[in-house]
N, C-alpha and C positions, 0 to 999 in steps of 0.2 A: 723551441727546437725547430729545425728546418722541416722535420717530419710533419708538424702541424700545418705548416705552410703549404705542403705539397700533397698531403694525404687525401684531402677531399678530391682533388683532381685525379689522383692515382686510382682511388677506389672507383670513381665515376667511370673512368676509361676501362679499368679491368672488368667491371660489370658488363660494359658493352661488348668487350671482346669475348667474354664468356657466352654472352647471348648469341654472338655472331658465329662462333665456331663450335659450340657445344652440340650435343646430339639432338637437343630439343630446343626449338626457338620459342621464346615467349614474348618477343617484341611484336608490335603491330605495325601495319602499313601506316604511312603518313595520313593524317586526316585534316579536313577543313571543317570549319563551323558554319560557313555559308553554303549549305548543301545545294540549294537550288540556283545560286549565283554561279556555281561551278557544276552544272548538271551532268556533263559527260563523265566527270570523275566519279560522281555519285552512282550513276547508272548509264552505261553506254547506250541503252535504248532511248535516251533522250536525244540522240543524234538526229538532226534534221527535223526536230519537232516544232520548228517555227517556219514561217513562209518567207524567210530571208536568210542571207548569210549572217553568221554570228561569230564574233571573236570574243573570247573570254580570257582574262588574265587574273590570277589570284596569287597573292603573296601573304604568307603567314609567318609571324615571328613568335614562336612558342617559348615561354619562360625566359624572356630576354635578360632578367636580372641574375640568372644562373650562368656561370662559366660553362661553355660548351652547350649552349641552347640549341634548339631545333629551328632551322630556317628552311622553309618549304615554299616552292613556287609551282604554278601550273599555268599552261597555255593551251588553248584549244580553238579550233575552227571547225564549224559544221554548217551544213546547208542541205535543204531538201531538193531533190532532183526528180522530175517527173519520169525521166527515162529509166531510172532504176527503181521507181515506185517506192522511194524511201529516202534516207539521208546518208550522207558520207561525211566523215569527220577525221580530223587529225588531233591527237592529244599528246602533250608532252608534260613531264613533271620533273622536278629536281628537289632533292632533299639532302640537307647537310646536318650532320650531328657531330658534337664534340669538337668544335672549332676546326672543321674540315677533316677530322679524323676518319669519318665515314661519309661517303657520298653515294647517292643513288640517283640515277638518271633513267627515265623511261621515255620511249617514243612508240606511239600506237596508232594504227589505222582502224577505223570503225565503219561498219556498214549496218544500217538499220532498215528493216522492211516494215512498211506500214500496211495494216490490214483493217479496213473499215468493216466492223462487224455489222452495224446497222447505222441508221441516221444519227444516233446519239452516242454510240460507243465505239471506240477505236483501240486496237491493239498494235503495239510496235515492239518488234523483237530485234536484237542486235547481236553481232559477234565482233569481238575486238582481238586483234593480233598485233604483237609488237616485240620490241627488244628491251631488256632491262640490263643496265650496267651498274655494278657496284664496285667501288674502289675504296681501299683502306690504306692509310698511311701508317705503316708499322713503326716508323721512326717517332711517331707521337704517342705510342703506347707505353705505359708504365706497368712493370710486372713486380710480383712479390719478391723475387730474388734480387731486385735492385735496391731493396730497402736496407739501410743502416739506421737503427732505431734513434740514434742521436743526431743523424745528419740528413735523413730523408732518402730520396731516390738518387743514389750516386753510383751504384755498381752497374757494370754492363750486365745485360740479361743473357741467359743461356737459351731462352726460348727462340725457336727457329722462326724466321719470317715465311709466311705463306705467299700465295699468289696475290699480288696487290690489286689486281683488277680481274673481274669476271664479267662475262656477258652471256645472258641466257634468253631464249624466247619465252614469251609470257602471253597468256590468253585470258580473255574474260568474255562473259555473255550476260545478257540482261533482257528483261521484258517489262513493259509497262502497259497499263490499260487506263483509259481516261474517257471522261465525258465532260460536259460543260461545268459540272460542279464537283467532280470526283477525280482523283488520280491516285494511282498506286502501282507498285512494281517490286521486282526482285532482281538482284544482280549477284553474280558470282565472279570474283576476281582471283587471280592465281589459280586458274582452272586446273592445270596439270601439276601444280605444286613444284615449280622448278627449284633446283638446288641453288643455294647461295653460299656454299662452303668455300672458304679461301684456301683450304688445305686439301691436297690430293688424298682421296680415299675417305674423306669426312662426309658424313650425311647430315645435311642441314636444309631440308625443304622449306620453302615459304608456305605457310598454311593458307588454305583457301579462306577468302574473306567473303562472308555472306552478308548482304545488305537487303533489308526489306523496308519499304517506305510507303506511306499512305497519308492522304490529306483531303480536306474539303475546301471548297470555295463558297463562302457565305456572303452574299450581297447584303449590305446594310442600307446603303443609299444607292438607288438606281437612277441613272441620268444619262441622256445621250451624250452629254459633255463629260468626257473622261476625267476632267479636272475636278468634277464634283462627285465622282463615284467614291464610295467607301466600301471596302471588302475586308472580311476576316479570312485568314488561312490557317486554321488549326491543323497540325500535322505531327506525325511521329516517324522516327527513323530508328531502326534496330540493326545493330551490327554484331557479327559473331566471327571470331577468328581463333580457332582452336579453343583454348580455355579462357579467352578474353571475350566478354560480352558487354555491350553498351546499348543504352536506350537514350534517345534524344527526344524530348517531348516539349512542344512549344507552339507558339502562335505568332503570326504576322498580322499587321493591320496596315492597309494602304488607303491613303486619301489623296486622290489626284496623283501628283508626281512623287509624293512622299511615302516612305515605308518605315515602319518601326516594329520591333518584335523582341521576343525573349524566348530562350530555351533553358530547360533544365536537363543536365546530362548526368546519368547514373551509370557507373561501371559495375562490374561483377560484385565487388566487395564493398564499395562505398559510393557516396554521392561525390561526383567529380567536379562539376563546374556549373555556374550560372552564366548564361551567355546573353549579352545585350547587343542588338543590331539596329543600325539606322541606315537609310539609303535614300537616294533620289534618282529618279528616272526621267529621261526626256525621250522623245521619239527615236533618237539615235544613240544615246549614251545612258548607261546605268552605272552608278557608283555606290558601293556599299562599304560600311565599316562595322566590324564586330569586335567585342571585347569579352574575353573569357575570364571570369573571376573564379579562381580556384577555391572550392569550399571543402575539399577532401580533408579528412582527419589527418592525413599524412603530409599536409601542406607544410613546407619549410620555406619561410620567407615569402616574398612577393612573387610567386610563380604564376603570374597571369600571362595572357596571350593577346596578341593583336593580329587582325586580319583585314586586308583591303582587297576589294574586287573591282574590276572594271570590265564592262561588257559593251561592245560596239556592234551596232546593227548596220550591216552593209546594205547597199542599194537593193531594193526589192525588185525581184524579177516579176514578170507577168506569167504565171504558170498556166499550163493548159487546164489543169484542174487544181483548184486551191487545196493545199494540204491541210489536214486538221491539226490545228495548233493545240498543244497541251496547255490547259489553264491551270497554272500552279504558281507559287510565289516566285518573285524575281530574285530573291536572296535566300 
């Protein structure tokens, strides 16, 4: 029957429209697996935490074997400025779901203020403000009233189309504390829980996303020559967004320019994925690749994910007072 051919796609898209227009949202913000390669997305307080300009690009293809997979990208620029005693950054992201059915675009400006507590410990706090645009193509949606059991989705729908594009302000904040061997912080995104309803009168706020992260830097081989240094970076990242909770626990190891690591990701109800990451870094360029192997009991088919990051270090300035750099993983 034609219904078998189309029902998977129809159910998939109907589920998404229910999530988007219902009274309670259960979907989560887009996520990346290379948390520290894309630091500003993880926590805006990382803005200006290095003593040079930094450009970061991140592309993620989640579950590419499934029709209507998630495609997400992120771009950011940040730098430390003595005159503002902190960092300034610009961050943009793009997310596409359901073969272009739902698109989300964000553009944010960030300011982070650096507070040296003492010679060994520094705090950095940030505020982020921006705009978020969501658009939905109602022509690509399939509804239950279109179904003829023997033919599939053939009838016209009586469901009304809503506003295809919405734009709302969005805010975030974060704080990090760090020393030479420790780093940790907390971030809150969707601070005011803006509405993402496509229908007039509907209530559909985006839940606040809380992120807490912490890690250590453990030198294994010390050497003046960075190419011979070996370091371990055990760390944990915890996320919570309404009823969705997630723990990412893992470790990186770096030897000279090479980095490798692994994460285990646990969601509220099950084990979600095992993440493998490799990377290489030069004085000016850092490139990382990660692979998410889904291990959830709900796994259907090869629903794995790929992610690539590129970080460019711009020309170093000669600061009046050298900012305190966060010692954390590059990926």
